[in-house]
N, CA, C and O of each residue as an XYZ file, in Angstrom:
444
protein
N      -1.421     16.702     19.000
C      -1.878     18.070     19.065
C      -2.316     18.347     20.496
O      -2.901     17.489     21.159
N      -2.032     19.529     20.950
C      -2.370     19.890     22.315
C      -3.870     19.936     22.520
O      -4.593     20.581     21.760
N      -4.328     19.253     23.544
C      -5.717     19.320     23.949
C      -6.690     18.503     23.127
O      -7.876     18.478     23.455
N      -6.254     17.841     22.089
C      -7.155     17.040     21.262
C      -6.743     15.590     21.392
O      -5.611     15.214     21.087
N      -7.680     14.788     21.848
C      -7.418     13.360     22.009
C      -8.424     12.594     21.170
O      -9.627     12.632     21.428
N      -7.917     11.899     20.163
C      -8.788     11.100     19.295
C      -8.757      9.667     19.803
O      -7.713      9.018     19.747
N      -9.882      9.163     20.299
C      -9.902      7.765     20.760
C      -9.493      6.830     19.632
O      -9.838      7.057     18.473
N      -8.770      5.796     19.968
C      -8.274      4.858     18.967
C      -9.406      4.284     18.125
O      -9.216      4.012     16.940
N     -10.578      4.098     18.720
C     -11.724      3.552     17.987
C     -12.189      4.512     16.897
O     -12.745      4.079     15.888
N     -11.969      5.809     17.091
C     -12.440      6.810     16.140
C     -11.359      7.195     15.119
O     -11.675      7.754     14.069
N     -10.105      6.904     15.416
C      -8.996      7.322     14.567
C      -9.179      6.846     13.122
O      -8.988      7.622     12.186
N      -9.545      5.589     12.938
C      -9.742      5.052     11.593
C     -10.800      5.849     10.843
O     -10.615      6.174      9.670
N     -11.901      6.167     11.503
C     -12.984      6.907     10.853
C     -12.535      8.305     10.453
O     -12.899      8.791      9.382
N     -11.749      8.952     11.302
C     -11.253     10.302     11.001
C     -10.322     10.238      9.786
O     -10.466     11.022      8.848
N      -9.373      9.309      9.807
C      -8.439      9.181      8.691
C      -9.157      8.782      7.404
O      -8.766      9.208      6.317
N     -10.180      7.986      7.520
C     -10.963      7.594      6.342
C     -11.580      8.822      5.687
O     -11.607      8.925      4.461
N     -12.070      9.743      6.491
C     -12.670     10.959      5.936
C     -11.650     11.762      5.138
O     -11.985     12.343      4.105
N     -10.403     11.797      5.616
C      -9.352     12.492      4.867
C      -9.045     11.724      3.580
O      -8.924     12.324      2.512
N      -8.920     10.404      3.682
C      -8.602      9.575      2.520
C      -9.638      9.769      1.413
O      -9.286      9.806      0.234
N     -10.885      9.889      1.778
C     -11.943     10.058      0.782
C     -11.791     11.355     -0.015
O     -12.384     11.492     -1.085
N     -11.010     12.300      0.488
C     -10.809     13.555     -0.227
C      -9.761     13.432     -1.334
O      -9.777     14.209     -2.289
N      -8.856     12.468     -1.215
C      -7.740     12.361     -2.163
C      -8.160     12.232     -3.629
O      -7.539     12.871     -4.479
N      -9.179     11.442     -3.969
C      -9.558     11.341     -5.383
C     -10.061     12.661     -5.981
O     -10.191     12.774     -7.200
N     -10.341     13.648     -5.144
C     -10.794     14.948     -5.630
C      -9.646     15.779     -6.199
O      -9.876     16.781     -6.876
N      -8.406     15.359     -5.922
C      -7.233     16.083     -6.406
C      -6.755     15.477     -7.721
O      -6.939     14.285     -7.971
N      -6.145     16.304     -8.553
C      -5.670     15.843     -9.852
C      -4.523     14.850     -9.687
O      -3.836     14.826     -8.666
N      -4.340     14.037    -10.717
C      -3.229     13.085    -10.725
C      -1.896     13.814    -10.603
O      -0.965     13.322     -9.965
N      -1.814     14.983    -11.214
C      -0.594     15.789    -11.149
C      -0.309     16.212     -9.714
O       0.820     16.092     -9.237
N      -1.323     16.699     -9.038
C      -1.148     17.126     -7.633
C      -0.743     15.948     -6.769
O       0.170     16.062     -5.951
N      -1.412     14.822     -6.941
C      -1.072     13.631     -6.160
C       0.359     13.190     -6.438
O       1.071     12.786     -5.519
N       0.783     13.264     -7.679
C       2.165     12.896     -8.038
C       3.163     13.829     -7.361
O       4.229     13.392     -6.928
N       2.819     15.107     -7.269
C       3.679     16.064     -6.563
C       3.847     15.674     -5.098
O       4.884     15.936     -4.489
N       2.828     15.053     -4.550
C       2.870     14.611     -3.146
C       3.496     13.226     -3.018
O       3.573     12.682     -1.917
N       3.943     12.653     -4.130
C       4.579     11.337     -4.102
C       3.615     10.176     -4.175
O       3.944      9.062     -3.766
N       2.424     10.430     -4.696
C       1.385      9.398     -4.744
C       1.116      8.962     -6.176
O       0.626      9.746     -6.989
N       1.435      7.721     -6.479
C       1.111      7.151     -7.781
C      -0.341      6.667     -7.765
O      -0.975      6.601     -6.712
N      -0.846      6.338     -8.928
C      -2.206      5.791     -8.996
C      -2.285      4.470     -8.224
O      -3.290      4.178     -7.577
N      -1.222      3.686     -8.300
C      -1.170      2.408     -7.562
C      -1.249      2.651     -6.053
O      -1.964      1.953     -5.334
N      -0.501      3.651     -5.592
C      -0.504      3.979     -4.160
C      -1.881      4.458     -3.710
O      -2.359      4.090     -2.637
N      -2.511      5.282     -4.545
C      -3.850      5.771     -4.217
C      -4.834      4.611     -4.136
O      -5.670      4.566     -3.234
N      -4.739      3.685     -5.065
C      -5.614      2.510     -5.053
C      -5.410      1.691     -3.784
O      -6.376      1.240     -3.169
N      -4.164      1.502     -3.400
C      -3.863      0.773     -2.172
C      -4.424      1.490     -0.948
O      -5.061      0.877     -0.091
N      -4.179      2.788     -0.879
C      -4.670      3.568      0.258
C      -6.191      3.499      0.351
O      -6.745      3.277      1.428
N      -6.857      3.691     -0.775
C      -8.317      3.650     -0.758
C      -8.836      2.245     -0.483
O      -9.939      2.079      0.038
N      -8.049      1.238     -0.829
C      -8.423     -0.126     -0.487
C      -8.455     -0.341      1.016
O      -9.241     -1.138      1.526
N      -7.603      0.369      1.707
C      -7.554      0.253      3.167
C      -8.590      1.169      3.812
O      -9.321      0.745      4.707
N      -8.655      2.410      3.369
C      -9.512      3.401      4.021
C     -10.834      3.651      3.312
O     -11.761      4.201      3.906
N     -10.930      3.254      2.051
C     -12.060      3.690      1.259
C     -13.305      2.855      1.284
O     -14.383      3.351      0.955
N     -13.198      1.605      1.663
C     -14.379      0.742      1.609
C     -15.346      1.068      2.735
O     -14.963      1.189      3.898
N     -16.591      1.203      2.361
C     -17.616      1.532      3.354
C     -17.715      0.479      4.441
O     -18.069      0.794      5.577
N     -17.410     -0.766      4.110
C     -17.525     -1.839      5.087
C     -16.276     -2.071      5.909
O     -16.285     -2.883      6.835
N     -15.187     -1.361      5.580
C     -13.928     -1.568      6.302
C     -14.057     -1.094      7.743
O     -14.754     -0.124      8.039
N     -13.393     -1.778      8.596
C     -13.391     -1.426     10.021
C     -11.958     -1.349     10.499
O     -11.063     -1.937      9.892
N     -11.740     -0.640     11.565
C     -10.423     -0.591     12.179
C      -9.983     -2.014     12.483
O     -10.729     -2.793     13.078
N      -8.782     -2.341     12.074
C      -8.265     -3.677     12.346
C      -8.578     -4.693     11.271
O      -8.200     -5.857     11.397
N      -9.266     -4.277     10.209
C      -9.573     -5.236      9.142
C      -9.341     -4.605      7.779
O     -10.235     -4.582      6.933
N      -8.158     -4.104      7.577
C      -7.823     -3.455      6.312
C      -7.690     -4.484      5.196
O      -7.722     -5.692      5.431
N      -7.541     -3.982      3.998
C      -7.433     -4.842      2.814
C      -6.274     -5.810      2.947
O      -5.250     -5.490      3.552
N      -6.436     -6.980      2.388
C      -5.368     -7.966      2.393
C      -5.120     -8.591      3.750
O      -4.091     -9.238      3.949
N      -6.027     -8.415      4.678
C      -5.861     -9.016      5.992
C      -4.879     -8.285      6.897
O      -4.595     -8.748      8.001
N      -4.355     -7.144      6.441
C      -3.433     -6.363      7.260
C      -4.250     -5.428      8.128
O      -5.060     -4.651      7.621
N      -4.044     -5.498      9.425
C      -4.768     -4.629     10.340
C      -4.404     -3.175     10.130
O      -3.256     -2.862      9.815
N      -5.358     -2.290     10.297
C      -5.163     -0.851     10.142
C      -3.939     -0.371     10.913
O      -3.143      0.407     10.385
N      -3.782     -0.817     12.133
C      -2.649     -0.401     12.958
C      -1.389     -1.208     12.661
O      -0.353     -0.975     13.284
N      -1.456     -2.149     11.724
C      -0.285     -2.958     11.342
C       0.349     -2.482     10.038
O       1.293     -3.106      9.553
N      -0.144     -1.406      9.470
C       0.426     -0.871      8.243
C       1.855     -0.439      8.554
O       2.078      0.271      9.534
N       2.834     -0.854      7.737
C       4.245     -0.565      8.022
C       4.522      0.930      8.180
O       3.871      1.753      7.536
N       5.480      1.280      9.030
C       5.798      2.691      9.286
C       6.103      3.503      8.022
O       5.675      4.653      7.916
N       6.837      2.925      7.061
C       7.149      3.691      5.845
C       5.885      4.022      5.061
O       5.781      5.088      4.455
N       4.926      3.102      5.077
C       3.649      3.333      4.396
C       2.846      4.391      5.142
O       2.240      5.270      4.529
N       2.846      4.301      6.454
C       2.145      5.314      7.255
C       2.713      6.695      6.990
O       1.964      7.666      6.879
N       4.047      6.791      6.884
C       4.684      8.090      6.651
C       4.235      8.685      5.323
O       3.901      9.868      5.246
N       4.230      7.864      4.285
C       3.791      8.347      2.977
C       2.328      8.773      3.029
O       1.978      9.854      2.556
N       1.487      7.943      3.594
C       0.067      8.263      3.648
C      -0.190      9.481      4.525
O      -1.059     10.296      4.216
N       0.554      9.610      5.610
C       0.396     10.788      6.468
C       0.743     12.056      5.684
O       0.086     13.086      5.839
N       1.777     11.978      4.842
C       2.144     13.128      4.007
C       1.001     13.473      3.040
O       0.717     14.647      2.803
N       0.362     12.460      2.495
C      -0.785     12.695      1.607
C      -1.929     13.338      2.379
O      -2.553     14.287      1.903
N      -2.201     12.819      3.565
C      -3.275     13.376      4.392
C      -2.980     14.842      4.727
O      -3.872     15.690      4.689
N      -1.710     15.127      5.056
C      -1.338     16.513      5.369
C      -1.479     17.403      4.138
O      -1.818     18.581      4.256
N      -1.220     16.842      2.958
C      -1.431     17.595      1.726
C      -2.882     18.029      1.579
O      -3.163     19.151      1.157
N      -3.789     17.144      1.927
C      -5.214     17.490      1.900
C      -5.486     18.616      2.890
O      -6.198     19.568      2.569
N      -4.919     18.512      4.097
C      -5.185     19.511      5.134
C      -4.701     20.901      4.745
O      -5.366     21.893      5.046
N      -3.553     20.985      4.081
C      -3.040     22.307      3.702
C      -3.676     22.837      2.418
O      -3.567     24.027      2.121
N      -4.329     21.981      1.667
C      -4.936     22.389      0.399
C      -6.363     22.908      0.549
O      -6.875     23.592     -0.336
N      -6.989     22.588      1.648
C      -8.370     23.015      1.870
C      -8.431     23.891      3.110
O      -7.648     23.718      4.044
N      -9.353     24.818      3.112
C      -9.515     25.682      4.287
C     -10.092     24.861      5.442
O     -10.709     23.820      5.219
N      -9.891     25.329      6.671
C     -10.478     24.616      7.814
C     -12.000     24.446      7.686
O     -12.542     23.407      8.065
N     -12.671     25.439      7.167
C     -14.122     25.353      6.991
C     -14.477     24.276      5.967
O     -15.373     23.463      6.194
N     -13.762     24.279      4.834
C     -14.011     23.277      3.801
C     -13.735     21.875      4.328
O     -14.491     20.944      4.050
N     -12.650     21.723      5.092
C     -12.345     20.420      5.696
C     -13.486     19.955      6.594
O     -13.895     18.794      6.548
N     -13.994     20.875      7.412
C     -15.087     20.501      8.305
C     -16.328     20.099      7.512
O     -16.978     19.104      7.834
N     -16.652     20.863      6.484
C     -17.836     20.542      5.678
C     -17.696     19.199      4.974
O     -18.675     18.464      4.839
N     -16.488     18.873      4.524
C     -16.265     17.623      3.800
C     -16.117     16.416      4.718
O     -16.522     15.311      4.356
N     -15.538     16.616      5.905
C     -15.216     15.474      6.759
C     -16.054     15.375      8.029
O     -16.231     14.288      8.578
N     -16.562     16.501      8.488
C     -17.289     16.515      9.757
C     -16.376     16.671     10.961
O     -16.825     16.564     12.102
N     -15.088     16.925     10.711
C     -14.113     17.084     11.795
C     -13.392     18.410     11.663
O     -13.153     18.891     10.555
N     -13.044     19.001     12.808
C     -12.271     20.236     12.830
C     -10.819     19.935     12.462
O     -10.353     18.804     12.604
N     -10.117     20.951     11.992
C      -8.730     20.796     11.576
C      -7.867     20.194     12.677
O      -7.048     19.317     12.402
N      -8.032     20.643     13.915
C      -7.198     20.102     14.994
C      -7.482     18.629     15.255
O      -6.580     17.889     15.647
N      -8.712     18.194     15.047
C      -9.041     16.774     15.188
C      -8.392     15.947     14.084
O      -7.881     14.856     14.336
N      -8.415     16.472     12.859
C      -7.797     15.776     11.739
C      -6.285     15.659     11.947
O      -5.702     14.595     11.741
N      -5.664     16.759     12.356
C      -4.224     16.742     12.626
C      -3.883     15.769     13.752
O      -2.896     15.037     13.665
N      -4.693     15.760     14.801
C      -4.445     14.867     15.934
C      -4.548     13.408     15.522
O      -3.768     12.581     15.994
N      -5.486     13.078     14.659
C      -5.631     11.685     14.203
C      -4.406     11.264     13.416
O      -3.916     10.148     13.591
N      -3.900     12.134     12.552
C      -2.693     11.810     11.781
C      -1.513     11.623     12.725
O      -0.781     10.639     12.626
N      -1.332     12.566     13.635
C      -0.205     12.501     14.560
C      -0.256     11.257     15.455
O       0.766     10.609     15.680
N      -1.422     10.934     15.950
C      -1.518      9.783     16.850
C      -1.290      8.475     16.095
O      -0.759      7.519     16.660
N      -1.687      8.429     14.822
C      -1.498      7.219     14.012
C      -0.041      7.004     13.635
O       0.452      5.876     13.607
N       0.643      8.119     13.343
C       2.044      8.007     12.908
C       3.026      8.070     14.067
O       4.220      7.836     13.884
N       2.533      8.383     15.252
C       3.422      8.477     16.405
C       4.141      9.801     16.507
O       5.173      9.902     17.170
N       3.600     10.827     15.850
C       4.176     12.156     15.973
C       4.761     12.605     14.726
O       5.294     13.713     14.657
């Protein structure tokens, strides 16, 4: 995103805030976005634990080592959250502005 630079150290925290919103959506909505319950559990296992840190995701896989196909799917889920909530609601729920959230997704997926 133009003009928004999310430091790599903060990227995990920003994406985690988006991930925490996913359980608020119905199973039907998540399925429409291509997310099974198993996928949601996996995603939250990586982003959802309060003790998780960048580089120490579930199963010993580093946050930045998540395979590209998995990142693409998760990025689509994150974007689903962004388009489903107003910018104000996103800020209230995550503490980040819409452009910051978009920039974190883009920088993680490589565009």
